[in-house]
ChimeraX commands (.cxc) that place a marker at each C-alpha (Angstrom):
marker #1 position 0.45,13.20,-18.49 radius 0.5
marker #1 position -2.31,10.76,-17.62 radius 0.5
marker #1 position -1.69,7.57,-15.66 radius 0.5
marker #1 position -3.65,4.66,-17.13 radius 0.5
marker #1 position -3.95,0.93,-16.45 radius 0.5
marker #1 position -5.34,-1.84,-18.60 radius 0.5
marker #1 position -8.05,-3.79,-16.78 radius 0.5
marker #1 position -9.84,-6.52,-18.67 radius 0.5
marker #1 position -10.54,-4.87,-22.05 radius 0.5
marker #1 position -10.65,-1.23,-20.88 radius 0.5
marker #1 position -8.30,1.57,-19.85 radius 0.5
marker #1 position -8.75,2.89,-16.33 radius 0.5
marker #1 position -7.54,6.33,-15.24 radius 0.5
marker #1 position -5.34,6.15,-12.13 radius 0.5
marker #1 position -5.46,9.80,-11.14 radius 0.5
marker #1 position -5.80,13.35,-12.41 radius 0.5
marker #1 position -3.49,14.62,-15.18 radius 0.5
marker #1 position -0.03,15.89,-14.25 radius 0.5
marker #1 position 2.07,18.66,-15.77 radius 0.5
marker #1 position 5.61,17.47,-16.56 radius 0.5
marker #1 position 6.80,20.57,-18.44 radius 0.5
marker #1 position 5.90,24.24,-18.00 radius 0.5
marker #1 position 7.46,27.35,-19.51 radius 0.5
marker #1 position 6.47,30.91,-18.73 radius 0.5
marker #1 position 8.13,34.15,-19.73 radius 0.5
marker #1 position 7.75,37.89,-19.62 radius 0.5
marker #1 position 9.87,40.18,-21.77 radius 0.5
marker #1 position 9.82,43.53,-23.56 radius 0.5
marker #1 position 9.66,41.94,-27.09 radius 0.5
marker #1 position 13.28,42.89,-27.80 radius 0.5
marker #1 position 15.46,41.22,-25.17 radius 0.5
marker #1 position 14.89,42.23,-21.55 radius 0.5
marker #1 position 12.85,39.93,-19.35 radius 0.5
marker #1 position 12.68,36.73,-17.36 radius 0.5
marker #1 position 11.58,33.19,-18.02 radius 0.5
marker #1 position 11.12,30.04,-15.97 radius 0.5
marker #1 position 11.36,26.55,-17.42 radius 0.5
marker #1 position 10.16,23.71,-15.16 radius 0.5
marker #1 position 10.68,20.08,-16.15 radius 0.5
marker #1 position 9.81,16.97,-14.16 radius 0.5
marker #1 position 10.98,13.39,-14.56 radius 0.5
marker #1 position 9.09,10.33,-13.36 radius 0.5
marker #1 position 10.80,7.26,-11.92 radius 0.5
marker #1 position 9.25,4.06,-10.64 radius 0.5
marker #1 position 9.89,3.60,-6.95 radius 0.5
marker #1 position 9.39,0.63,-4.65 radius 0.5
marker #1 position 6.27,-1.54,-4.68 radius 0.5
marker #1 position 3.50,0.12,-2.71 radius 0.5
marker #1 position 1.09,-1.45,-0.22 radius 0.5
marker #1 position -1.78,-1.64,-2.74 radius 0.5
marker #1 position -0.02,-3.49,-5.56 radius 0.5
marker #1 position 1.31,-0.62,-7.69 radius 0.5
marker #1 position 4.72,0.99,-7.25 radius 0.5
marker #1 position 5.25,4.48,-5.92 radius 0.5
marker #1 position 6.08,7.11,-8.53 radius 0.5
marker #1 position 8.90,9.56,-7.78 radius 0.5
marker #1 position 8.76,12.95,-9.53 radius 0.5
marker #1 position 11.86,15.15,-9.51 radius 0.5
marker #1 position 11.68,18.74,-10.60 radius 0.5
marker #1 position 14.30,21.01,-12.15 radius 0.5
marker #1 position 13.78,24.74,-12.65 radius 0.5
marker #1 position 15.85,27.10,-14.78 radius 0.5
marker #1 position 15.22,30.81,-14.43 radius 0.5
marker #1 position 16.69,32.96,-17.20 radius 0.5
marker #1 position 17.22,36.70,-16.84 radius 0.5
marker #1 position 17.83,38.59,-20.12 radius 0.5
marker #1 position 19.01,42.17,-20.59 radius 0.5
marker #1 position 20.50,44.46,-23.22 radius 0.5
marker #1 position 24.23,45.11,-22.94 radius 0.5
marker #1 position 24.80,47.82,-25.54 radius 0.5
marker #1 position 23.53,46.21,-28.75 radius 0.5
marker #1 position 23.97,42.64,-27.46 radius 0.5
marker #1 position 21.27,40.61,-25.71 radius 0.5
marker #1 position 22.72,38.81,-22.66 radius 0.5
marker #1 position 21.21,35.87,-20.75 radius 0.5
marker #1 position 21.97,34.47,-17.32 radius 0.5
marker #1 position 20.56,31.05,-16.41 radius 0.5
marker #1 position 20.04,30.03,-12.81 radius 0.5
marker #1 position 19.29,26.30,-12.49 radius 0.5
marker #1 position 17.67,25.13,-9.26 radius 0.5
marker #1 position 16.83,21.62,-8.17 radius 0.5
marker #1 position 13.14,21.80,-7.40 radius 0.5
marker #1 position 10.84,19.73,-5.30 radius 0.5
marker #1 position 10.63,15.97,-5.11 radius 0.5
marker #1 position 7.20,14.35,-4.94 radius 0.5
marker #1 position 6.32,10.74,-4.16 radius 0.5
marker #1 position 2.96,9.62,-5.52 radius 0.5
marker #1 position 1.44,6.62,-3.78 radius 0.5
marker #1 position -1.33,4.39,-5.07 radius 0.5
marker #1 position -4.15,4.12,-2.50 radius 0.5
marker #1 position -5.86,1.11,-4.05 radius 0.5
marker #1 position -7.95,3.19,-6.48 radius 0.5
marker #1 position -5.74,5.98,-7.77 radius 0.5
marker #1 position -2.55,7.98,-7.31 radius 0.5
marker #1 position -2.95,11.11,-5.20 radius 0.5
marker #1 position -1.51,13.97,-7.28 radius 0.5
marker #1 position -0.78,17.26,-5.44 radius 0.5
marker #1 position -2.54,20.33,-6.83 radius 0.5
marker #1 position 0.84,21.90,-7.64 radius 0.5
marker #1 position 1.39,19.19,-10.28 radius 0.5
marker #1 position -2.06,19.41,-11.86 radius 0.5
marker #1 position -2.90,21.63,-14.84 radius 0.5
marker #1 position -4.64,24.95,-14.19 radius 0.5
marker link #1:1,2 radius 0.2
marker link #1:2,3 radius 0.2
marker link #1:3,4 radius 0.2
marker link #1:4,5 radius 0.2
marker link #1:5,6 radius 0.2
marker link #1:6,7 radius 0.2
marker link #1:7,8 radius 0.2
marker link #1:8,9 radius 0.2
marker link #1:9,10 radius 0.2
marker link #1:10,11 radius 0.2
marker link #1:11,12 radius 0.2
marker link #1:12,13 radius 0.2
marker link #1:13,14 radius 0.2
marker link #1:14,15 radius 0.2
marker link #1:15,16 radius 0.2
marker link #1:16,17 radius 0.2
marker link #1:17,18 radius 0.2
marker link #1:18,19 radius 0.2
marker link #1:19,20 radius 0.2
marker link #1:20,21 radius 0.2
marker link #1:21,22 radius 0.2
marker link #1:22,23 radius 0.2
marker link #1:23,24 radius 0.2
marker link #1:24,25 radius 0.2
marker link #1:25,26 radius 0.2
marker link #1:26,27 radius 0.2
marker link #1:27,28 radius 0.2
marker link #1:28,29 radius 0.2
marker link #1:29,30 radius 0.2
marker link #1:30,31 radius 0.2
marker link #1:31,32 radius 0.2
marker link #1:32,33 radius 0.2
marker link #1:33,34 radius 0.2
marker link #1:34,35 radius 0.2
marker link #1:35,36 radius 0.2
marker link #1:36,37 radius 0.2
marker link #1:37,38 radius 0.2
marker link #1:38,39 radius 0.2
marker link #1:39,40 radius 0.2
marker link #1:40,41 radius 0.2
marker link #1:41,42 radius 0.2
marker link #1:42,43 radius 0.2
marker link #1:43,44 radius 0.2
marker link #1:44,45 radius 0.2
marker link #1:45,46 radius 0.2
marker link #1:46,47 radius 0.2
marker link #1:47,48 radius 0.2
marker link #1:48,49 radius 0.2
marker link #1:49,50 radius 0.2
marker link #1:50,51 radius 0.2
marker link #1:51,52 radius 0.2
marker link #1:52,53 radius 0.2
marker link #1:53,54 radius 0.2
marker link #1:54,55 radius 0.2
marker link #1:55,56 radius 0.2
marker link #1:56,57 radius 0.2
marker link #1:57,58 radius 0.2
marker link #1:58,59 radius 0.2
marker link #1:59,60 radius 0.2
marker link #1:60,61 radius 0.2
marker link #1:61,62 radius 0.2
marker link #1:62,63 radius 0.2
marker link #1:63,64 radius 0.2
marker link #1:64,65 radius 0.2
marker link #1:65,66 radius 0.2
marker link #1:66,67 radius 0.2
marker link #1:67,68 radius 0.2
marker link #1:68,69 radius 0.2
marker link #1:69,70 radius 0.2
marker link #1:70,71 radius 0.2
marker link #1:71,72 radius 0.2
marker link #1:72,73 radius 0.2
marker link #1:73,74 radius 0.2
marker link #1:74,75 radius 0.2
marker link #1:75,76 radius 0.2
marker link #1:76,77 radius 0.2
marker link #1:77,78 radius 0.2
marker link #1:78,79 radius 0.2
marker link #1:79,80 radius 0.2
marker link #1:80,81 radius 0.2
marker link #1:81,82 radius 0.2
marker link #1:82,83 radius 0.2
marker link #1:83,84 radius 0.2
marker link #1:84,85 radius 0.2
marker link #1:85,86 radius 0.2
marker link #1:86,87 radius 0.2
marker link #1:87,88 radius 0.2
marker link #1:88,89 radius 0.2
marker link #1:89,90 radius 0.2
marker link #1:90,91 radius 0.2
marker link #1:91,92 radius 0.2
marker link #1:92,93 radius 0.2
marker link #1:93,94 radius 0.2
marker link #1:94,95 radius 0.2
marker link #1:95,96 radius 0.2
marker link #1:96,97 radius 0.2
marker link #1:97,98 radius 0.2
marker link #1:98,99 radius 0.2
marker link #1:99,100 radius 0.2
marker link #1:100,101 radius 0.2
marker link #1:101,102 radius 0.2
marker link #1:102,103 radius 0.2
view
């Protein structure tokens, strides 16, 4: 996701891109393996010192473990509340932690 602002007749970028959804998996092509699904939501926080509101990102992770049980593929999900990030506008842009930026 890119944060943009309209200034005069142009769009201005307010920081580097952020990743709001990431899925990665490793499995044996039949059933057994693990996957991790990370999703982030963005909420508008209180007004910041430089005119634009803080942005609050909340993360949720679900790790799934799959295995063969006889001829049946079984899954076990483990949801975990992830990190919470507060992005503040410094007058020019939002500082986005490296962990939230694309590779």
